[in-house]
N, C-alpha and C positions, 0 to 999 in steps of 0.2 A: 720383262714380257714385251714381246715384239709389238710393235703398232699394229701391223696386221692381224695377230691374235687378239688385241685388245679390240680392234674394230669388229672381229668377227662375234666376239662375245657381245658387244654392244648390239650388233644386228640380230643376233639371236635373242637378246633381251627386249629389245623393240617388238619383234615378231611374237614373242611370248605375251607380251602386255597387249598387243594390238589383239591377239586371239583371243585372250582372257575375257575380252567384251563379249564375245559369244557365248561363253559359259556365263557369265553374269546374266545376259538376256534370257537364256535357256532356263536357268533356275527361276528367276523372278516370274517367268511365263508359268512354269510348272506350279510354283506356289498360289498364282493368281488363278489358274486354271483358264487362262486367256493370254493371247499375244501381248506382251509387256516390253516396253525398252524403257529401263530406268535410267537415271541420270549417270549412273556411274559407269554405263554403256558409253555415254559420250565422252566422260572424262578419259576412260581407257583410250577410246579413238584417238583423243587429241594427244594424250601421253605416247602412245603407241607410234601414231604418226609423226610427232616430234623425233622422237628417237630414230625410226626408221629413215626419215627424211635426212637426219644427221649422216646417218650411215651411207644413203644413197648421194649425199653430196660428196662425202669421202671418197666412194667408189666411182665418182663422176659419170653416174648412169642417168642421162637425161629422162628416159621414159619412167624409170622409179620416182624420181625426184619430181616430174608433172604429176605422177599418180598420188604421191603422198601431199603434194602441195594443194591439189584442189580439195581433198577431204576436210582440211580445215576450215574452209568456208561452210561445208554441210554441218560439220560437227559443232562449230561455233554458232551457227543458227539454230540449231536444235536445242544448245543449252539458253540461248536468249529466249526462245520460245517457252523453254520450260519456267524460265524467270518470270516472264510476263504472266504466264498462267498462274504462278504462285501469287504473284501480286494481286492479280484479277480475284483470285478466291479469297485472299485474306481481305481486301476490300468489300467484298461480298458478305464475309462474316461480320465485319466490323459494322456494315451497314444495317445487317439484320439484327445484331446485338441480342442479348437475353431477353426473353418475352417477360413483360411484367404483368 
């Protein structure tokens, strides 16, 4: 397989992964009957951005490189916020404990 063909496959794969996050978000929102952004959305964002960034670097496209690079900060921060929220809720549950 030619390197150019391989990189096209990688680029389309990254775009598919990146786009899958919207399907995940839509399904989660429909199930909850309200707007929901699940953790999987952010993981797909990071995975898709990582693959697309690799593709953009290979293509030497500075606009695409910048666009994909900035997203990592946003996606990582949202995962960090989710992690802190989980810890906070776990601490609240532990503090309240079973009623005697």
